[in-house]
C-alpha positions as CSV (number, residue, x, y, z in Angstrom):
1,X,0.2,-0.2,-0.2
2,X,1.5,3.5,-0.7
3,X,2.1,5.9,1.9
4,X,0.0,9.0,2.4
5,X,2.8,11.3,1.4
6,X,3.3,9.5,-2.2
7,X,-0.3,9.6,-3.0
8,X,-0.4,13.5,-2.2
9,X,2.9,13.8,-4.3
10,X,1.1,12.0,-7.0
11,X,-1.8,14.1,-7.1
12,X,0.2,17.2,-6.8
13,X,2.1,15.9,-10.0
14,X,-1.4,15.6,-12.0
15,X,-2.3,18.8,-10.8
16,X,1.0,20.7,-11.9
17,X,1.2,18.9,-15.1
18,X,-1.5,20.9,-17.2
19,X,-0.4,24.3,-16.1
20,X,1.4,26.5,-18.4
21,X,2.3,30.3,-17.7
22,X,1.0,32.4,-20.6
23,X,1.7,36.1,-21.0
24,X,-1.6,37.1,-22.0
25,X,-0.9,41.0,-21.5
26,X,-3.4,41.5,-19.2
27,X,-6.0,41.8,-22.1
28,X,-8.8,41.6,-19.9
29,X,-7.9,45.2,-18.6
30,X,-8.0,46.7,-22.2
31,X,-11.0,49.4,-22.6
32,X,-13.6,48.3,-25.6
33,X,-13.7,51.1,-28.2
34,X,-16.7,51.6,-30.1
35,X,-16.2,50.8,-33.9
36,X,-18.3,53.4,-35.1
37,X,-17.4,56.5,-32.9
38,X,-13.9,55.3,-31.8
39,X,-14.8,56.3,-28.3
40,X,-14.3,54.1,-25.0
41,X,-17.6,52.6,-24.2
42,X,-18.7,54.0,-21.1
43,X,-19.5,51.6,-18.1
44,X,-23.4,50.1,-17.8
45,X,-23.3,51.4,-14.2
46,X,-21.9,54.0,-12.3
47,X,-19.2,52.3,-10.4
48,X,-17.6,51.4,-13.7
49,X,-16.3,54.2,-15.8
50,X,-15.6,52.1,-19.0
51,X,-16.5,48.6,-20.4
52,X,-13.5,46.2,-20.5
53,X,-12.5,43.3,-22.9
54,X,-13.2,41.2,-19.6
55,X,-11.6,38.0,-18.3
56,X,-10.6,35.0,-20.3
57,X,-12.8,32.0,-19.8
58,X,-12.4,29.9,-16.7
59,X,-10.8,26.8,-18.4
60,X,-8.0,29.0,-19.9
61,X,-7.5,31.0,-16.3
62,X,-7.6,27.7,-14.5
63,X,-4.5,26.4,-16.3
64,X,-2.5,29.7,-16.4
65,X,-0.2,30.6,-13.1
66,X,0.4,33.7,-14.7
67,X,-3.1,34.9,-14.9
68,X,-3.9,37.7,-12.2
69,X,-7.4,36.2,-11.8
70,X,-6.6,32.7,-11.3
71,X,-6.3,29.7,-8.8
72,X,-3.5,27.9,-10.9
73,X,-0.8,29.0,-8.4
74,X,-2.5,27.2,-5.8
75,X,-1.1,23.8,-7.0
76,X,2.2,25.2,-7.1
77,X,1.9,26.5,-3.2
78,X,0.3,23.1,-2.1
79,X,3.4,21.1,-4.0
80,X,5.7,23.4,-2.0
81,X,3.9,22.5,1.5
82,X,4.3,18.6,0.5
83,X,7.9,19.2,-0.6
84,X,8.6,21.2,2.8
85,X,8.2,17.9,4.5
86,X,11.3,16.4,2.4
87,X,13.5,19.7,2.6
88,X,14.1,23.4,2.2
89,X,11.8,25.2,-0.3
90,X,12.0,28.8,1.3
91,X,13.5,30.1,-1.9
92,X,11.1,28.8,-4.5
93,X,8.2,29.6,-2.0
94,X,9.5,33.5,-1.6
95,X,10.1,33.6,-5.2
96,X,6.2,32.3,-5.7
97,X,5.1,34.8,-3.3
98,X,7.1,37.8,-5.0
99,X,5.7,36.7,-8.6
100,X,2.0,36.5,-7.3
101,X,2.3,40.1,-5.9
102,X,4.0,41.2,-8.8
103,X,1.3,39.9,-11.0
104,X,-1.4,41.6,-9.2
105,X,0.3,44.8,-8.7
106,X,0.7,45.1,-12.4
107,X,-2.6,44.1,-13.1
108,X,-3.9,47.0,-10.9
109,X,-1.4,49.5,-12.8
110,X,-2.4,48.4,-16.1
111,X,-6.1,48.8,-15.1
112,X,-5.5,52.6,-13.8
113,X,-3.4,53.3,-17.2
114,X,-6.1,52.0,-19.4
115,X,-8.7,54.1,-17.8
116,X,-6.4,57.2,-18.1
117,X,-5.8,56.2,-21.7
118,X,-9.6,56.3,-22.1
119,X,-10.2,59.2,-20.6
120,X,-7.7,60.9,-22.9
121,X,-8.9,59.5,-26.1
122,X,-12.2,60.7,-25.2
123,X,-11.0,64.4,-24.3
124,X,-9.2,64.4,-27.7
125,X,-12.3,63.8,-29.6
126,X,-13.8,66.9,-27.4
127,X,-11.2,69.4,-27.5
128,X,-9.8,71.9,-29.6
129,X,-6.5,71.5,-31.8
130,X,-4.6,73.5,-29.6
131,X,-5.0,70.9,-26.3
132,X,-4.9,68.0,-28.8
133,X,-1.3,67.9,-29.1
134,X,-0.6,67.8,-25.4
135,X,-3.2,65.1,-24.9
136,X,-1.6,63.1,-27.7
137,X,1.8,63.3,-25.9
138,X,0.2,62.2,-22.8
139,X,-1.4,59.5,-24.6
140,X,2.0,58.3,-26.0
141,X,3.2,58.0,-22.7
142,X,0.6,55.9,-21.1
143,X,0.8,53.8,-23.8
144,X,4.5,53.0,-23.5
145,X,4.1,52.8,-19.9
146,X,1.3,49.9,-20.4
147,X,3.6,48.3,-23.0
148,X,6.4,48.4,-20.1
149,X,3.8,46.6,-17.9
150,X,2.9,43.8,-20.6
151,X,6.5,43.3,-21.1
152,X,7.2,42.9,-17.0
153,X,4.3,40.7,-16.9
154,X,5.8,38.6,-20.0
155,X,8.7,38.1,-17.9
156,X,6.9,37.0,-14.9
157,X,5.2,34.5,-16.9
158,X,8.6,33.2,-18.1
159,X,9.5,33.2,-14.3
160,X,6.7,31.3,-13.0
161,X,6.8,28.8,-15.8
162,X,10.3,28.0,-14.9
163,X,9.4,27.6,-11.2
164,X,6.6,25.4,-12.0
165,X,9.0,23.4,-14.2
166,X,11.3,23.2,-11.0
167,X,8.7,22.4,-8.8
168,X,7.3,19.6,-11.0
169,X,11.1,18.2,-11.3
170,X,11.2,18.3,-7.4
171,X,7.8,16.4,-6.9
172,X,8.8,13.9,-9.5
173,X,11.9,13.4,-7.7
174,X,10.3,12.9,-4.5
175,X,7.9,10.1,-6.0
176,X,10.8,8.3,-7.1
177,X,12.2,8.4,-3.6
178,X,9.1,7.5,-1.9
179,X,8.5,4.8,-4.1
180,X,11.8,3.3,-3.3
181,X,11.1,4.0,0.2
182,X,7.6,2.0,0.1
183,X,9.1,-0.9,-2.0
184,X,12.1,-1.7,0.2
């Protein structure tokens, strides 16, 4: 009969294997633009200033640990909890925590920049030529900041994918070691 740790490690491997970090550029934060007017689409309720693209479907989010609106980082944390019984994994835990915080912060920053961008687009359509040049400069700066955030998110996706692979390799090694112990 398999020991409890071995069973949990195998379950952990099954949860980790389908995960794939994808740099989605946090597309869900993008403000929708009306194709006819080229203006940002206003929110349907007062609390929502502008309509957004919206979240990816849950099946995609479920497998993407780089998504800011996912539960896919929990299997990584759970695997680390199991591995802690066999050794020290504080460095990986700290990296996972840092990536988690960074992804959430980038998501928030991009959302705010997208709203500022939408306000400027709206204002450009409403103002005289004199102010338009200034607004276009501001818009360009915001677009550069958004691109920087998307780039930083891509780096996070690469790091979390490497971390997942490292954790998965450690889980596989632990399974092999536990199998030897169980079979002896």
